[in-house]
A tleap script that builds the chain and sets N, CA, C and O, in Angstrom:
source leaprc.protein.ff14SB
mol = sequence {
  NMET PHE ALA VAL ILE PHE ARG ALA LYS THR
  GLY GLN GLN ASP GLY GLN TYR ALA GLU MET
  VAL LYS VAL MET ARG ASP LEU ALA PHE GLU
  LYS TYR GLY CYS LEU ASP PHE ILE ALA VAL
  THR GLU GLY ASP GLN GLU ILE ALA ILE SER
  TYR TRP ASN ALA GLU ALA ASP ILE GLN ASN
  TRP HIE ARG ASP SER GLN HIE ALA LEU ALA
  GLN GLN PHE GLY ARG GLU LYS TRP TYR ALA
  SER TYR THR VAL GLN VAL VAL GLU VAL LYS
  ARG GLN TYR SER PHE ASN CGLN
}
set mol.1.N position { 99.497 115.725 85.785 }
set mol.1.CA position { 98.816 114.472 86.061 }
set mol.1.C position { 99.880 113.428 86.417 }
set mol.1.O position { 101.006 113.465 85.922 }
set mol.2.N position { 99.489 112.509 87.282 }
set mol.2.CA position { 100.365 111.432 87.733 }
set mol.2.C position { 99.710 110.085 87.442 }
set mol.2.O position { 98.490 109.986 87.310 }
set mol.3.N position { 100.541 109.057 87.347 }
set mol.3.CA position { 100.046 107.698 87.168 }
set mol.3.C position { 100.760 106.783 88.154 }
set mol.3.O position { 101.944 106.958 88.445 }
set mol.4.N position { 100.016 105.804 88.661 }
set mol.4.CA position { 100.591 104.743 89.483 }
set mol.4.C position { 100.519 103.473 88.648 }
set mol.4.O position { 99.444 103.057 88.215 }
set mol.5.N position { 101.681 102.864 88.430 }
set mol.5.CA position { 101.767 101.632 87.650 }
set mol.5.C position { 102.080 100.503 88.615 }
set mol.5.O position { 103.138 100.483 89.244 }
set mol.6.N position { 101.156 99.568 88.724 }
set mol.6.CA position { 101.293 98.416 89.615 }
set mol.6.C position { 101.472 97.190 88.747 }
set mol.6.O position { 100.569 96.827 87.993 }
set mol.7.N position { 102.636 96.537 88.844 }
set mol.7.CA position { 102.912 95.309 88.080 }
set mol.7.C position { 103.143 94.196 89.073 }
set mol.7.O position { 103.888 94.359 90.039 }
set mol.8.N position { 102.495 93.043 88.836 }
set mol.8.CA position { 102.589 91.958 89.811 }
set mol.8.C position { 102.624 90.598 89.151 }
set mol.8.O position { 102.120 90.392 88.047 }
set mol.9.N position { 103.241 89.679 89.873 }
set mol.9.CA position { 103.128 88.259 89.562 }
set mol.9.C position { 102.099 87.742 90.561 }
set mol.9.O position { 102.291 87.852 91.772 }
set mol.10.N position { 101.013 87.181 90.051 }
set mol.10.CA position { 99.907 86.799 90.918 }
set mol.10.C position { 100.224 85.552 91.733 }
set mol.10.O position { 101.018 84.699 91.338 }
set mol.11.N position { 99.569 85.485 92.885 }
set mol.11.CA position { 99.635 84.314 93.747 }
set mol.11.C position { 98.259 83.678 93.774 }
set mol.11.O position { 97.628 83.523 92.728 }
set mol.12.N position { 97.787 83.308 94.948 }
set mol.12.CA position { 96.474 82.682 95.116 }
set mol.12.C position { 95.416 83.770 95.295 }
set mol.12.O position { 95.311 84.359 96.370 }
set mol.13.N position { 94.639 84.038 94.258 }
set mol.13.CA position { 93.593 85.057 94.334 }
set mol.13.C position { 92.246 84.374 94.530 }
set mol.13.O position { 91.855 83.508 93.747 }
set mol.14.N position { 91.547 84.773 95.580 }
set mol.14.CA position { 90.305 84.133 95.976 }
set mol.14.C position { 89.149 85.133 95.906 }
set mol.14.O position { 89.307 86.237 95.386 }
set mol.15.N position { 87.997 84.740 96.429 }
set mol.15.CA position { 86.832 85.618 96.441 }
set mol.15.C position { 87.069 86.890 97.236 }
set mol.15.O position { 86.550 87.951 96.887 }
set mol.16.N position { 87.843 86.789 98.293 }
set mol.16.CA position { 88.167 87.965 99.102 }
set mol.16.C position { 88.982 88.965 98.269 }
set mol.16.O position { 88.841 90.176 98.436 }
set mol.17.N position { 89.828 88.455 97.380 }
set mol.17.CA position { 90.613 89.315 96.494 }
set mol.17.C position { 89.685 90.156 95.613 }
set mol.17.O position { 89.849 91.372 95.516 }
set mol.18.N position { 88.720 89.512 94.979 }
set mol.18.CA position { 87.794 90.229 94.092 }
set mol.18.C position { 87.022 91.307 94.848 }
set mol.18.O position { 86.800 92.398 94.322 }
set mol.19.N position { 86.614 91.006 96.077 }
set mol.19.CA position { 85.913 91.992 96.896 }
set mol.19.C position { 86.827 93.165 97.233 }
set mol.19.O position { 86.406 94.321 97.183 }
set mol.20.N position { 88.081 92.863 97.575 }
set mol.20.CA position { 89.023 93.922 97.946 }
set mol.20.C position { 89.352 94.812 96.760 }
set mol.20.O position { 89.508 96.022 96.925 }
set mol.21.N position { 89.460 94.239 95.572 }
set mol.21.CA position { 89.711 95.036 94.372 }
set mol.21.C position { 88.612 96.072 94.200 }
set mol.21.O position { 88.894 97.236 93.913 }
set mol.22.N position { 87.363 95.660 94.374 }
set mol.22.CA position { 86.244 96.594 94.249 }
set mol.22.C position { 86.312 97.687 95.304 }
set mol.22.O position { 86.097 98.860 94.998 }
set mol.23.N position { 86.608 97.315 96.535 }
set mol.23.CA position { 86.714 98.296 97.618 }
set mol.23.C position { 87.827 99.305 97.316 }
set mol.23.O position { 87.636 100.509 97.484 }
set mol.24.N position { 88.985 98.815 96.872 }
set mol.24.CA position { 90.118 99.701 96.576 }
set mol.24.C position { 89.799 100.650 95.429 }
set mol.24.O position { 90.133 101.834 95.477 }
set mol.25.N position { 89.157 100.124 94.411 }
set mol.25.CA position { 88.778 100.944 93.259 }
set mol.25.C position { 87.794 102.039 93.680 }
set mol.25.O position { 87.974 103.207 93.336 }
set mol.26.N position { 86.754 101.655 94.426 }
set mol.26.CA position { 85.762 102.630 94.891 }
set mol.26.C position { 86.400 103.682 95.788 }
set mol.26.O position { 86.104 104.871 95.666 }
set mol.27.N position { 87.269 103.247 96.682 }
set mol.27.CA position { 87.957 104.156 97.595 }
set mol.27.C position { 88.797 105.162 96.815 }
set mol.27.O position { 88.774 106.357 97.108 }
set mol.28.N position { 89.532 104.679 95.829 }
set mol.28.CA position { 90.386 105.558 95.030 }
set mol.28.C position { 89.554 106.647 94.335 }
set mol.28.O position { 89.943 107.815 94.331 }
set mol.29.N position { 88.429 106.269 93.757 }
set mol.29.CA position { 87.592 107.229 93.053 }
set mol.29.C position { 86.821 108.147 93.996 }
set mol.29.O position { 86.824 109.365 93.815 }
set mol.30.N position { 86.170 107.578 94.989 }
set mol.30.CA position { 85.236 108.337 95.822 }
set mol.30.C position { 85.904 109.196 96.884 }
set mol.30.O position { 85.402 110.271 97.212 }
set mol.31.N position { 87.017 108.745 97.421 }
set mol.31.CA position { 87.631 109.469 98.538 }
set mol.31.C position { 88.906 110.209 98.150 }
set mol.31.O position { 89.242 111.224 98.761 }
set mol.32.N position { 89.620 109.710 97.135 }
set mol.32.CA position { 90.943 110.268 96.856 }
set mol.32.C position { 91.112 110.878 95.470 }
set mol.32.O position { 92.220 111.274 95.107 }
set mol.33.N position { 90.051 110.961 94.700 }
set mol.33.CA position { 90.090 111.699 93.446 }
set mol.33.C position { 90.782 111.018 92.278 }
set mol.33.O position { 91.298 111.690 91.385 }
set mol.34.N position { 90.799 109.705 92.275 }
set mol.34.CA position { 91.372 108.974 91.140 }
set mol.34.C position { 90.590 109.335 89.875 }
set mol.34.O position { 89.362 109.414 89.895 }
set mol.35.N position { 91.310 109.550 88.784 }
set mol.35.CA position { 90.688 109.939 87.521 }
set mol.35.C position { 90.305 108.747 86.655 }
set mol.35.O position { 89.268 108.762 85.992 }
set mol.36.N position { 91.145 107.711 86.661 }
set mol.36.CA position { 90.899 106.524 85.855 }
set mol.36.C position { 91.682 105.375 86.468 }
set mol.36.O position { 92.701 105.590 87.123 }
set mol.37.N position { 91.206 104.156 86.254 }
set mol.37.CA position { 91.840 102.971 86.841 }
set mol.37.C position { 91.619 101.818 85.876 }
set mol.37.O position { 90.483 101.418 85.622 }
set mol.38.N position { 92.710 101.287 85.341 }
set mol.38.CA position { 92.641 100.230 84.338 }
set mol.38.C position { 93.500 99.059 84.826 }
set mol.38.O position { 94.639 99.264 85.245 }
set mol.39.N position { 92.967 97.844 84.775 }
set mol.39.CA position { 93.737 96.670 85.195 }
set mol.39.C position { 93.503 95.519 84.226 }
set mol.39.O position { 92.385 95.296 83.763 }
set mol.40.N position { 94.582 94.789 83.924 }
set mol.40.CA position { 94.489 93.603 83.070 }
set mol.40.C position { 95.384 92.510 83.642 }
set mol.40.O position { 96.395 92.781 84.290 }
set mol.41.N position { 94.983 91.264 83.383 }
set mol.41.CA position { 95.765 90.108 83.806 }
set mol.41.C position { 95.963 89.197 82.607 }
set mol.41.O position { 95.032 88.939 81.843 }
set mol.42.N position { 97.186 88.714 82.454 }
set mol.42.CA position { 97.497 87.745 81.404 }
set mol.42.C position { 98.383 86.679 82.034 }
set mol.42.O position { 99.511 86.952 82.445 }
set mol.43.N position { 97.856 85.466 82.102 }
set mol.43.CA position { 98.594 84.398 82.777 }
set mol.43.C position { 98.767 84.741 84.240 }
set mol.43.O position { 97.789 85.006 84.939 }
set mol.44.N position { 100.012 84.738 84.710 }
set mol.44.CA position { 100.263 85.078 86.106 }
set mol.44.C position { 100.772 86.513 86.265 }
set mol.44.O position { 101.303 86.875 87.315 }
set mol.45.N position { 100.607 87.329 85.214 }
set mol.45.CA position { 101.053 88.718 85.255 }
set mol.45.C position { 99.842 89.654 85.322 }
set mol.45.O position { 98.862 89.469 84.599 }
set mol.46.N position { 99.921 90.643 86.184 }
set mol.46.CA position { 98.860 91.644 86.313 }
set mol.46.C position { 99.494 93.022 86.218 }
set mol.46.O position { 100.588 93.254 86.733 }
set mol.47.N position { 98.791 93.935 85.551 }
set mol.47.CA position { 99.208 95.330 85.536 }
set mol.47.C position { 97.980 96.193 85.755 }
set mol.47.O position { 96.929 95.974 85.151 }
set mol.48.N position { 98.128 97.165 86.618 }
set mol.48.CA position { 97.054 98.124 86.884 }
set mol.48.C position { 97.666 99.513 86.812 }
set mol.48.O position { 98.738 99.762 87.363 }
set mol.49.N position { 96.977 100.409 86.133 }
set mol.49.CA position { 97.435 101.793 86.022 }
set mol.49.C position { 96.300 102.692 86.480 }
set mol.49.O position { 95.176 102.601 85.986 }
set mol.50.N position { 96.610 103.555 87.425 }
set mol.50.CA position { 95.624 104.532 87.882 }
set mol.50.C position { 96.179 105.932 87.618 }
set mol.50.O position { 97.388 106.156 87.660 }
set mol.51.N position { 95.272 106.862 87.346 }
set mol.51.CA position { 95.655 108.233 87.002 }
set mol.51.C position { 95.093 109.193 88.048 }
set mol.51.O position { 93.973 109.028 88.530 }
set mol.52.N position { 95.903 110.201 88.385 }
set mol.52.CA position { 95.594 111.121 89.480 }
set mol.52.C position { 95.998 112.546 89.100 }
set mol.52.O position { 96.930 112.750 88.322 }
set mol.53.N position { 95.285 113.529 89.658 }
set mol.53.CA position { 95.656 114.931 89.440 }
set mol.53.C position { 96.870 115.340 90.246 }
set mol.53.O position { 97.690 116.124 89.770 }
set mol.54.N position { 97.000 114.821 91.461 }
set mol.54.CA position { 98.050 115.291 92.366 }
set mol.54.C position { 98.744 114.128 93.063 }
set mol.54.O position { 98.117 113.123 93.400 }
set mol.55.N position { 100.026 114.279 93.269 }
set mol.55.CA position { 100.790 113.255 93.969 }
set mol.55.C position { 100.314 113.109 95.411 }
set mol.55.O position { 100.364 112.013 95.968 }
set mol.56.N position { 99.855 114.198 96.020 }
set mol.56.CA position { 99.339 114.140 97.398 }
set mol.56.C position { 98.133 113.209 97.495 }
set mol.56.O position { 97.967 112.523 98.503 }
set mol.57.N position { 97.288 113.173 96.461 }
set mol.57.CA position { 96.135 112.259 96.453 }
set mol.57.C position { 96.605 110.807 96.477 }
set mol.57.O position { 96.015 109.973 97.165 }
set mol.58.N position { 97.660 110.506 95.730 }
set mol.58.CA position { 98.222 109.152 95.702 }
set mol.58.C position { 98.755 108.785 97.083 }
set mol.58.O position { 98.505 107.687 97.581 }
set mol.59.N position { 99.483 109.701 97.690 }
set mol.59.CA position { 100.056 109.443 99.014 }
set mol.59.C position { 98.968 109.218 100.059 }
set mol.59.O position { 99.096 108.335 100.908 }
set mol.60.N position { 97.902 110.010 100.002 }
set mol.60.CA position { 96.796 109.839 100.946 }
set mol.60.C position { 96.106 108.502 100.750 }
set mol.60.O position { 95.757 107.836 101.725 }
set mol.61.N position { 95.905 108.102 99.508 }
set mol.61.CA position { 95.302 106.800 99.199 }
set mol.61.C position { 96.199 105.680 99.710 }
set mol.61.O position { 95.720 104.706 100.289 }
set mol.62.N position { 97.497 105.824 99.493 }
set mol.62.CA position { 98.460 104.804 99.924 }
set mol.62.C position { 98.439 104.626 101.445 }
set mol.62.O position { 98.632 103.517 101.943 }
set mol.63.N position { 98.207 105.712 102.179 }
set mol.63.CA position { 98.208 105.666 103.650 }
set mol.63.C position { 96.864 105.258 104.253 }
set mol.63.O position { 96.779 105.043 105.462 }
set mol.64.N position { 95.829 105.147 103.449 }
set mol.64.CA position { 94.511 104.774 103.947 }
set mol.64.C position { 94.569 103.409 104.639 }
set mol.64.O position { 95.243 102.498 104.157 }
set mol.65.N position { 93.868 103.264 105.766 }
set mol.65.CA position { 93.934 102.017 106.543 }
set mol.65.C position { 93.403 100.815 105.756 }
set mol.65.O position { 93.928 99.712 105.902 }
set mol.66.N position { 92.377 101.006 104.930 }
set mol.66.CA position { 91.869 99.901 104.117 }
set mol.66.C position { 92.895 99.489 103.059 }
set mol.66.O position { 93.044 98.307 102.752 }
set mol.67.N position { 93.596 100.476 102.511 }
set mol.67.CA position { 94.626 100.182 101.521 }
set mol.67.C position { 95.791 99.443 102.179 }
set mol.67.O position { 96.375 98.541 101.578 }
set mol.68.N position { 96.125 99.823 103.398 }
set mol.68.CA position { 97.189 99.129 104.136 }
set mol.68.C position { 96.822 97.661 104.356 }
set mol.68.O position { 97.677 96.782 104.242 }
set mol.69.N position { 95.565 97.399 104.668 }
set mol.69.CA position { 95.104 96.029 104.846 }
set mol.69.C position { 95.191 95.252 103.531 }
set mol.69.O position { 95.617 94.097 103.516 }
set mol.70.N position { 94.787 95.885 102.433 }
set mol.70.CA position { 94.878 95.244 101.117 }
set mol.70.C position { 96.331 94.915 100.777 }
set mol.70.O position { 96.616 93.851 100.228 }
set mol.71.N position { 97.240 95.820 101.100 }
set mol.71.CA position { 98.665 95.576 100.847 }
set mol.71.C position { 99.166 94.388 101.664 }
set mol.71.O position { 99.935 93.565 101.168 }
set mol.72.N position { 98.731 94.307 102.905 }
set mol.72.CA position { 99.135 93.192 103.764 }
set mol.72.C position { 98.668 91.861 103.170 }
set mol.72.O position { 99.453 90.921 103.049 }
set mol.73.N position { 97.377 91.786 102.799 }
set mol.73.CA position { 96.854 90.559 102.187 }
set mol.73.C position { 97.580 90.258 100.873 }
set mol.73.O position { 97.863 89.100 100.564 }
set mol.74.N position { 97.878 91.307 100.104 }
set mol.74.CA position { 98.594 91.131 98.849 }
set mol.74.C position { 99.936 90.458 99.057 }
set mol.74.O position { 100.294 89.527 98.336 }
set mol.75.N position { 100.680 90.937 100.052 }
set mol.75.CA position { 101.996 90.343 100.338 }
set mol.75.C position { 101.870 88.932 100.900 }
set mol.75.O position { 102.700 88.073 100.603 }
set mol.76.N position { 100.842 88.684 101.707 }
set mol.76.CA position { 100.692 87.387 102.362 }
set mol.76.C position { 100.183 86.291 101.438 }
set mol.76.O position { 100.597 85.139 101.564 }
set mol.77.N position { 99.265 86.641 100.485 }
set mol.77.CA position { 98.685 85.556 99.704 }
set mol.77.C position { 98.329 85.870 98.255 }
set mol.77.O position { 98.356 84.955 97.432 }
set mol.78.N position { 98.001 87.089 97.901 }
set mol.78.CA position { 97.487 87.352 96.567 }
set mol.78.C position { 98.557 87.553 95.509 }
set mol.78.O position { 98.300 87.349 94.322 }
set mol.79.N position { 99.756 87.952 95.922 }
set mol.79.CA position { 100.824 88.224 94.957 }
set mol.79.C position { 102.105 87.517 95.354 }
set mol.79.O position { 102.459 87.465 96.532 }
set mol.80.N position { 102.797 86.975 94.367 }
set mol.80.CA position { 104.120 86.400 94.585 }
set mol.80.C position { 105.155 87.524 94.660 }
set mol.80.O position { 106.135 87.434 95.400 }
set mol.81.N position { 104.920 88.577 93.885 }
set mol.81.CA position { 105.784 89.762 93.901 }
set mol.81.C position { 105.040 90.901 93.217 }
set mol.81.O position { 104.101 90.676 92.454 }
set mol.82.N position { 105.473 92.128 93.501 }
set mol.82.CA position { 104.923 93.278 92.796 }
set mol.82.C position { 105.880 94.455 92.837 }
set mol.82.O position { 106.766 94.530 93.689 }
set mol.83.N position { 105.684 95.371 91.901 }
set mol.83.CA position { 106.434 96.612 91.810 }
set mol.83.C position { 105.435 97.738 91.586 }
set mol.83.O position { 104.479 97.589 90.825 }
set mol.84.N position { 105.662 98.860 92.250 }
set mol.84.CA position { 104.816 100.035 92.079 }
set mol.84.C position { 105.693 101.193 91.624 }
set mol.84.O position { 106.739 101.467 92.212 }
set mol.85.N position { 105.253 101.861 90.575 }
set mol.85.CA position { 105.946 103.050 90.082 }
set mol.85.C position { 104.959 104.213 90.095 }
set mol.85.O position { 103.814 104.064 89.669 }
set mol.86.N position { 105.400 105.360 90.581 }
set mol.86.CA position { 104.617 106.586 90.514 }
set mol.86.C position { 105.347 107.499 89.532 }
set mol.86.O position { 106.512 107.847 89.728 }
set mol.87.N position { 104.642 107.873 88.481 }
set mol.87.CA position { 105.263 108.665 87.421 }
set mol.87.C position { 104.427 109.916 87.143 }
set mol.87.O position { 103.219 109.942 87.377 }
set mol.88.N position { 105.100 110.946 86.641 }
set mol.88.CA position { 104.396 112.145 86.227 }
set mol.88.C position { 104.201 112.088 84.719 }
set mol.88.O position { 105.147 111.831 83.976 }
set mol.89.N position { 102.990 112.325 84.274 }
set mol.89.CA position { 102.667 112.314 82.847 }
set mol.89.C position { 103.010 113.702 82.298 }
set mol.89.O position { 102.425 114.706 82.706 }
set mol.90.N position { 103.950 113.739 81.382 }
set mol.90.CA position { 104.397 115.022 80.808 }
set mol.90.C position { 103.550 115.440 79.614 }
set mol.90.O position { 103.261 116.623 79.432 }
set mol.91.N position { 103.156 114.471 78.807 }
set mol.91.CA position { 102.343 114.743 77.621 }
set mol.91.C position { 101.336 113.611 77.459 }
set mol.91.O position { 101.530 112.496 77.944 }
set mol.92.N position { 100.259 113.939 76.762 }
set mol.92.CA position { 99.252 112.929 76.467 }
set mol.92.C position { 98.749 113.163 75.059 }
set mol.92.O position { 98.469 114.296 74.668 }
set mol.93.N position { 98.634 112.076 74.294 }
set mol.93.CA position { 98.129 112.143 72.929 }
set mol.93.C position { 96.923 111.218 72.831 }
set mol.93.O position { 96.862 110.193 73.509 }
set mol.94.N position { 95.970 111.585 71.988 }
set mol.94.CA position { 94.790 110.753 71.816 }
set mol.94.C position { 94.417 110.714 70.335 }
set mol.94.O position { 94.773 111.599 69.557 }
set mol.95.N position { 93.695 109.666 69.976 }
set mol.95.CA position { 93.136 109.537 68.642 }
set mol.95.C position { 91.702 109.072 68.771 }
set mol.95.O position { 91.429 108.057 69.412 }
set mol.96.N position { 90.790 109.802 68.170 }
set mol.96.CA position { 89.407 109.375 68.019 }
set mol.96.C position { 88.733 108.968 69.327 }
set mol.96.O position { 88.116 107.907 69.412 }
set mol.97.N position { 88.855 109.808 70.327 }
set mol.97.CA position { 88.190 109.478 71.603 }
set mol.97.C position { 86.824 110.028 71.554 }
set mol.97.O position { 86.064 109.881 72.512 }
savepdb mol mol.pdb
quit
């Protein structure tokens, strides 16, 4: 299993941002096999973690034309900065799920 960790300092997020978040989330699940997607914001910091079965699914999602447009808007107005990490999950532990 793989995870994509998106950490950002937010910029000006508007109604178009909220719509794009929904589109990106739906696209990840419906077209590219995303397993889970969690996002939180505190102050001007945002973190989103998505989980995937295969690295190829992440790469295909990243290359999607709608995702490219979201990235462009993100750089132009929604984020002051961001970092993306793609990691492989070696182990997973759970309690009382």
